[in-house]
C-alpha positions as CSV (number, residue, x, y, z in Angstrom):
1,M,15.0,-3.1,3.0
2,G,12.5,-0.7,4.6
3,K,9.0,-0.2,3.5
4,I,8.7,1.8,0.3
5,T,6.7,5.0,0.1
6,L,5.2,7.1,-2.7
7,S,8.0,9.6,-2.2
8,D,10.5,6.8,-2.9
9,L,8.8,6.3,-6.2
10,D,9.0,10.0,-7.2
11,A,5.3,10.3,-7.1
12,P,3.9,13.5,-8.7
13,E,3.3,16.4,-6.3
14,I,-0.5,16.0,-6.5
15,V,-0.3,12.5,-5.0
16,L,1.7,13.7,-2.0
17,E,-0.1,16.9,-1.2
18,S,-3.4,17.6,0.5
19,T,-5.7,19.6,-1.8
20,Y,-7.9,20.8,1.1
21,F,-6.9,24.5,0.8
22,W,-6.4,24.5,-2.9
23,S,-8.6,26.8,-5.0
24,P,-10.2,25.7,-8.3
25,S,-9.7,27.5,-11.6
26,K,-12.1,30.4,-12.1
27,N,-13.7,29.1,-15.3
28,S,-15.0,25.7,-16.4
29,S,-12.5,25.3,-19.2
30,G,-9.6,26.0,-16.7
31,R,-11.0,23.4,-14.3
32,R,-11.3,20.7,-17.1
33,Y,-7.8,21.5,-18.2
34,S,-6.5,21.1,-14.7
35,E,-8.3,17.8,-14.3
36,K,-7.0,16.5,-17.6
37,Q,-3.4,17.6,-16.8
38,K,-3.5,15.8,-13.4
39,A,-4.9,12.6,-15.0
40,T,-2.2,12.7,-17.7
41,E,0.6,13.3,-15.1
42,I,-0.6,10.2,-13.0
43,Y,-1.0,8.1,-16.1
44,N,2.6,8.9,-17.2
45,W,4.0,8.3,-13.7
46,L,2.3,4.9,-13.5
47,S,3.4,4.0,-17.0
48,T,7.0,4.7,-16.0
49,L,6.7,2.6,-12.9
50,N,5.1,-0.2,-14.8
51,Q,8.1,-0.3,-17.2
52,E,10.8,0.3,-14.6
53,Y,9.6,-2.5,-12.3
54,D,8.0,-4.7,-14.9
55,L,4.7,-4.8,-13.0
56,G,2.4,-6.0,-15.8
57,L,-0.2,-3.4,-15.1
58,T,-3.0,-2.2,-17.4
59,I,-3.3,1.5,-16.9
60,S,-6.1,3.7,-18.2
61,I,-7.7,7.1,-18.1
62,N,-11.4,6.5,-17.7
63,A,-14.3,8.6,-19.1
64,D,-14.8,10.3,-15.7
65,G,-11.2,11.4,-15.7
66,S,-10.0,8.9,-13.1
67,V,-6.9,6.9,-13.6
68,D,-6.6,3.3,-12.6
69,A,-4.2,0.4,-12.9
70,T,-5.3,-3.2,-12.9
71,K,-3.4,-6.5,-12.9
72,N,-5.2,-9.7,-13.9
73,G,-8.5,-7.9,-13.5
74,S,-7.8,-6.6,-9.9
75,E,-7.6,-3.0,-9.2
76,I,-4.0,-2.1,-8.1
77,C,-4.4,1.7,-7.7
78,Y,-6.9,4.5,-8.3
79,F,-6.7,8.3,-8.7
80,H,-9.4,10.8,-9.3
81,Y,-9.1,14.6,-9.3
82,R,-12.0,17.0,-9.7
83,E,-12.5,20.7,-9.5
84,T,-15.9,22.3,-9.0
85,C,-16.8,26.0,-8.8
86,G,-15.8,26.2,-5.2
87,N,-13.8,23.1,-4.3
88,V,-11.0,20.7,-5.3
89,Y,-11.5,17.0,-4.7
90,K,-9.0,14.2,-4.8
91,K,-9.4,10.5,-4.2
92,Q,-6.6,8.1,-4.4
93,N,-5.5,4.6,-3.3
94,F,-2.0,3.4,-4.0
95,K,-1.6,0.8,-1.2
96,E,-1.6,-2.2,-3.6
97,L,0.8,-0.5,-5.9
98,L,3.3,0.0,-3.0
99,K,2.9,-3.7,-2.1
100,I,3.7,-5.0,-5.6
101,V,6.6,-2.6,-6.1
102,Q,7.9,-3.7,-2.7
103,K,7.7,-7.4,-3.7
104,E,9.5,-6.6,-7.0
105,L,12.3,-4.8,-5.2
106,E,12.7,-7.7,-2.7
107,K,13.0,-10.1,-5.6
108,K,15.8,-8.1,-7.1
109,D,17.6,-8.0,-3.8
110,N,17.6,-11.8,-3.5
């Protein structure tokens, strides 16, 4: 089995795309709405993966709008999306998530 990628896991578009040239919403309520929508989309995707691969993750949307998943107190993945008046910012790290999904798939193959 080859190395698994985020595309293989049907990651949401926001995870796969660069936001460098994206424009933020024109008003603050639109920006907050976009941030909340992105966080919810990531939360739902991670919840689906958690169930599908029986990963045992604790997934949460934090007060700052970031989404993270932990397992036994260790951070497995992180996503944060923010819009300001002039920019769109995205931070994410899914490396550990890919590793544990890869291990689960290898277990199933054996």
